[in-house]
C-alpha positions as CSV (number, residue, x, y, z in Angstrom):
1,M,-2.3,1.6,12.5
2,K,-4.0,3.8,15.4
3,A,-2.7,7.3,15.9
4,E,-3.6,10.4,18.4
5,R,-3.6,14.0,17.0
6,K,-3.3,16.6,20.1
7,P,-4.8,20.1,19.6
8,T,-2.3,22.6,18.6
9,Y,-3.9,25.6,19.8
10,G,-4.2,26.9,23.4
11,D,-6.6,26.9,25.9
12,D,-7.2,30.8,26.1
13,T,-7.7,30.8,22.2
14,D,-11.3,30.8,20.3
15,T,-10.9,28.4,17.5
16,V,-13.4,29.0,14.3
17,I,-12.5,26.9,12.1
18,T,-9.5,24.2,11.5
19,E,-8.0,22.1,8.8
20,R,-6.6,19.3,10.5
21,P,-9.0,17.5,13.3
22,A,-7.6,15.9,16.7
23,G,-8.3,13.1,18.6
24,T,-7.9,9.2,17.9
25,F,-8.1,7.5,14.0
26,S,-7.1,4.6,12.8
27,R,-6.7,3.1,9.5
28,Q,-6.7,-0.5,8.6
29,L,-5.2,-2.2,5.1
30,F,-6.6,-5.9,3.8
31,L,-3.8,-7.1,2.0
32,G,-4.2,-9.9,-0.6
33,E,-2.7,-13.2,-0.4
34,T,-0.3,-12.4,-3.0
35,L,1.7,-10.0,-1.3
36,D,5.2,-10.9,0.5
37,T,4.3,-10.2,4.0
38,E,7.7,-10.9,5.5
39,K,9.2,-8.4,3.9
40,I,6.6,-5.8,4.5
41,G,8.4,-2.6,5.3
42,A,7.4,0.8,7.1
43,S,9.0,4.5,8.1
44,H,7.6,7.0,9.4
45,D,9.0,10.8,8.6
46,A,7.8,14.3,9.4
47,G,4.6,13.4,9.5
48,V,4.2,10.8,6.2
49,L,4.3,7.2,7.0
50,K,5.4,5.2,3.9
51,L,4.8,1.5,4.0
52,R,6.7,-0.9,1.2
53,I,4.8,-4.1,0.3
54,P,6.0,-6.4,-2.3
55,I,4.4,-8.5,-4.2
56,S,5.3,-12.2,-3.6
57,E,7.3,-14.1,-6.5
58,Q,4.8,-16.6,-7.0
59,A,2.0,-13.7,-8.2
60,K,4.3,-12.2,-10.5
61,P,3.7,-12.3,-13.9
62,R,6.2,-15.0,-15.7
63,K,6.9,-15.4,-19.6
64,I,6.7,-18.5,-21.1
65,A,8.0,-19.7,-24.2
66,V,6.0,-21.3,-26.8
67,S,7.8,-23.8,-29.4
68,G,6.5,-23.8,-32.8
69,G,5.1,-27.4,-34.2
70,D,6.8,-29.0,-37.1
71,R,3.4,-29.6,-39.0
72,K,3.7,-27.5,-42.6
73,E,0.8,-25.3,-43.6
74,R,-2.0,-26.5,-45.4
75,N,-2.9,-24.8,-48.7
76,G,-6.7,-25.6,-48.9
């Protein structure tokens, strides 16, 4: 992602301090192989970027049924 923020103050103003930096910035996310890259989604609203990155079915935890044996318990 790459974005640019332009200053919100005018040229005739002396700025002492600003909380929001101006200029170009970028962010990178390195995603693992356990994500479903075909279903990644993103939206932008009111300055907030939302990413939806689902986990692939192969990476999700699974329940495995364990059956009991027919062996009788030993008593010593």
